N, C-alpha and C positions, 0 to 999 in steps of 0.2 A: 264537193266534199271528198276528202281523201280518207281511205280506210287503212287501218293498220294491217300488217302482214298476217297471213293465216298462221304460219308457224312462228312461235316465239319460244326461245330457249330461256326459261325462267331459272333463276338461281336456285340451286339445290340447298336444302336446309343444312346438310352436313358440311357444305362449303361456305356457309355464310360468314363464319369467323375469319377464314382466309380472305374471302372477298372483301370484308370490311377493312382488313389490314391493307389490302391492295388499294382500296378507295382512299384511305388515309395517305398512303404512300404517293399517290398521284396528285394529291392536293398541292404539293409544292412545285409541280412541274412548271408552272408559269414563272416562279422564282428561279428555277434552274435555267430556263430558256433565256433569261435576261442576265443573271448574275454570274454564270460560270465563265463567261468570256470578258467580264469587266476588267480583270487584270491585263487582258490582251488588247484592250482598246488602243493604247499608244502604239503597240507593235503592229496591229492591223493597219493603222493609219500610215505607218512608215512602209510596210510591205506593199500596200496597194497605191502608195504615193498620192494619198488624198489628205485633206485637212481634217482636223479632229472633229469638227462639227458633222462632217459627212459620215464618219464612223459612229458618232453618237446618234445620228439619225436612225441607225439600225435598231436602236432601243425604242425610239419614238414610234417607228413604223410598226414594230411588233405590238407595242401598247395600243396603238390606234386600231389595228386590225383585231387584236385580242378583245378590245373593248366593244367594237362594233359587232363582232361575231356574237358576243353574249347578249346583245340587244335583241337578236332574233332567234338564236339557237334554243333558248328556253322553250318557246312555243313549239318548235319542231320536236324537241325531246319529249314534251308533254303529249304530243300527238303520235309519234312514231317509236317512242321508247328510248332508253338510255344506252343499252348494251352494244348493239351493232354499230351505232354511230360513233360511240367512244372507241370501239375496237379498230374500226377503219381509220379513224383520226390518228391513232397511235402509229399505224403503219405509214400513213402519209407524212406525219411529222418526222419520222425516221428518215424517209427518202429525201425530204427537203433538207435535213441536217447534213446528209451525205453530199448533196449538191453544193451546199455552202462550203464544205470542207475541201472540195476539189476545184473550186473556182476562185479566182482573185478578181472577179468583176464585181465591183461594188453595186452595180445596178441589178445584176442577177441575184446578189445577196439580198437586196431590198425586196425583190419579188418573193424569194424563199422565206423571208421574215414575215411577209404578209400571210403566206401559207402557214407558217408557224403560229401566227396569232389566231387564225381561223380554227386550226385544229386543236390548239391548246384550249381555246374557248369552249369547244364542244366537249373535250375531255373533262375539264374542271367543272363546268356547270353540270354535266351528267353525274359526276361524283358527289357534288353538293346535294343534288336532288336524291341521290341514292339513300342518304341518311334520313331525309324527310319521308321517303317512300317506306322505309322499314321501321322507323322508330317514332315515338311520340312522347309528349309530356316532359318530365324532368330528364329522362334519358336523352331525348332529342336536344334539349337545351344544353345538356352537358357536352354532347358531341359537337354541337355548333360552336360552343365557347372554346373548343379545342382547335377549331379550324385555323384561326390566325396564329396560334402557337405552333401548330404543325407546319403551316405554310412557311413560318419563319425559319424552318430548317433549311429551306432553299437558300436564302441569303446568307445563312451561316456556313453551310457546307460547300455550296457551289463555288464561290470565289476562292475558297481555300484549295479545293481540287483544281480549279482553273489556273491558279497561280503556279502550281507545280506542273500541270500539263503544259502550260505555256513555256516554262523554263526548260522542260525536258524534251518536248516534242514539237513545240510551235503552236500557234494559235489555232491551226486547223484541228488539232487533237481534241479541242473542246467540243466541236460539233460531231466528231466521230463518237465521242463519249455520249452525247445526247442521243445519237442514232441508236447506239447499243442499248442504252437505258430504255428507250421507247420500245424497241423490238423485244427485249426481255419481258417487259410488262405486258406487251400485246400477247405474248405466248402464255403468260400466267393468267391473264384475263380470259383467254380462250379456254383454258383448262378448268379454272376454278370459279369464274364469275358467270353472270347471266342477267336476264332482265329482271328489274325490280318494280317496274310500273305495272300496276294491276288494272287501273282504269285509264284507257287511252282516250284522250280528248279528240273530238272531231276538229280537223284543221280548217276552221272557218275564220277568215281574216277579220270579218266584222266583229265576231265574238272576242277574238284575241285582242283586237284593237281596244275594245271596251275594257278589258282586263288591264292593259297597259295604262290607259288613261286613268282608271281608278287608282292604280298604284302611284302614278306620278302626282295625282291630285292630293294624295295623303301627305300632308306637310312634313310630318316627322320622318317619314320614309325618305322623301326626296332630300331633305336637309341632312339626314343621316348619310346618304350617299355622297353628298358634297363633303362632309367631314371625312369620310373614308378616302376620297380623292386627295384632299389636302394632307391627310396623314401619310399616305403612301408616297405622295409627291416629295415629301422631305427625304425619304429613302432614295427615290429615283434620282433626285437632283445630286445627291452625294454620289450615287453610282455613276452618273455621267461626268462628274467633275473630279471626284476623289482620286482616281488612278492617275490623272494628268498632274494634279497637285503633288501627289506622293512621288511619282516617277520622274516628272520633268522639273518641278520646282524644288522638291526636297531631295531628289536624286537617290531614291531607294528603288529596289528591284520589284518586278511584278509579284514575287512571292510575298514581299512586305505589304504590297497593295492588297493581295489576297487575304493576308492575316488581318489587315485593318477592316476589310469588309466583313470578315468572319466575326470580329469583335462587335461590330455595329449590328450584324444580324442577331447576335446574342442579345444585344440591347433591345431589339424589337421583340424577341421572345420573352425577355424579362417583363416588358410592358404588357405583353399578352397574359402572362401569369398573374401580374398584379390586377389586371382587368378581370380575370376569372375569379381571383380571390375576393374581389370587392363587388361581385356581381349583384349581391343583395343590398348594397348600400344605395342611398338616394342617387338616382341617375344623374340629374342635372348638377348636383353639388359636386360629385366626384369628377365629372367632365370639366366643370368650370375651374376647379382647383388645379387640375392637370394643365389646362390651357394657360393659366396664370403662372404656373411653375415654368412652363416652356418659355414664356416671355422673359422671366427672370434669368433663365439660363442663357438665352441668346444675347441678352444685354451684357451679362458677365463675360460671355465669349468675346464680344466686340470690344469691351474695355480691356480685357487681358491681352489682346493682340498688340496693344501699344507697349506692353512690357515683355511678353514672351510669345514666340511664334515658332513652334516646331511640331513634329508629328504627334508628340504626346499630348500637347494642349489641344491640337486639332481633334484627335480621337476622343479625348476626355469630354469635351463639350458636345461633340456630335453624339457620343454615347448617351449622355443625359437627355438630349433632345429626342433621340430615337426611341428611348424608353417611353417618353410621353406620346410619341407617334404610335407606337405599338399598343399602348393603353387605349388610345382613342379608337384605333382600328378594331381592336378586340370587342369593345363595347358596342360599337355601331354595327359591326358585321353580324354579331349574334342577333341583334335586334332586327336588322333588315331582312335576314334570311328566315326568321321565324314569324314575320309579320303576316305573310299570306300562305299558310300551309296547304291550302287547296290548289294553289298554282305555284308549287315549289320551283319548277323549272324556269318559269317566267320571272319569278321574284329573284331567284339566284342569278339568272342571266341579266336582268335589268340592273341589279345591284352591281355586279361585276362589270357590266358593259359601260354604264355611265361613269363608274369609278375610274376605269382605265382610260376612257376618252378624256376625262378631266385631267388625269395624270399625264397623259401623252402630250396634250397641248400646253398645259401649264408648265411642266418640267422643261420642255424644249424652249418655251418662251423665256423662262427664268434663266436657263443656261445661256441663251443668247444675250439677255440683259446683263447678266453677271457671268462672264466667261470663266473657264477653269484656270484662273490665274493664281489665286492664293486663298488662304483660309479667311481673309477679310471678305472677299467676294462670296465665299460660301456662307459666311455669317449673315451677309445682306440677303442672300437667298432664303435662309432659314427665317429671317425676320419677316420678310414679305409673306411667307406661307403661314407663320404663326399668327400674325396680325389678322390675316384673312380667317383663320380658324376661330380666333376670339370673336370676330364680328359675326360669324355664323352661329357661334355658341349663344351670343346674346339674342340673335334672331330666333333661335330655337326656344330659348327661355321666354321670349315674348309671345310665342305661339303655343306654349305648353298647355294653356287652358283649353285650347281647341282640340289638341291631340296629344294626350299624355303619353310619355314614352317610358315604358318599362319600369314604372315606380311601384 
């Protein structure tokens, strides 16, 4: 049995407002770590003389390590606290970003992306648990419903910044930016933040394993995570293919690719706002309607390609589909994180972990099945993911009597 450290720097009451703002600001870090260099993917492939799939693999490697880290980091955070682990992770993340910026070795970049995933997992799960530690009731529900909305600022802002950094300073500048971002927040965390965990759990593998099993056996929780994975996979597949379609097939600049990702990031945010606004409506009914609308939009996208195929039609239909994805993610993310308040670290880690493992494997598999060729292949990718979402929705409805979800 491992005990917590004797000295703990708890958060000061007068700093709680600033610390809460810092916690919200770090929620989008995973989005920044993937989306800021999306407009640079084609340039990176050319600079390192590798094929597009090898560069796309840097996204998948990050997602896999980010997901796996969340599977176990929650129990560590519940046993040893959130503050010190999060602070050290920010510093390590910054150092790994600098290494990526100064090397052109794709395999060393792969290793650093593993480190990125592990550290971002610790940071984000710690900040999710921060809110469960300090708040409860309607206020907690309100904050949790804001998570996916605030997270979406990453996909909105990051590619926009990345497109300009790429054009002005080259792809390496994206990772220098990430390093500076992490170091600034590490300093602010050191000054204003502190530990929020009041009751440290004993680190006993047998007890922790029982908690994991209990969560996974809860049908609505597990199926909710699958829905989260499918929703975010729609975004990630576009992130992995969109820049190649826009820059190689449609012959636009990285800045245009950045603007396009910004627009679709805004779509995700719109879906989150709609999810928050309809939070008191019947759960199954609104999720089913959303899934059916996505089916309609992707069918219209596939039909329209026969008559018109340009960047405007591509972004228009992707925008509608991503709104639906953001709506799904907002609803199930709020539910999954509030399901087990007594084990917030584990619940948050398990939710994020399984979600990103699903996203990493599914997105990479779909990109290989439907390469970054044109908007027709992108529509096929969307169709696969939406059909899977509808099937999971019907499975959820079938099991609703056993485990009612948020009604």
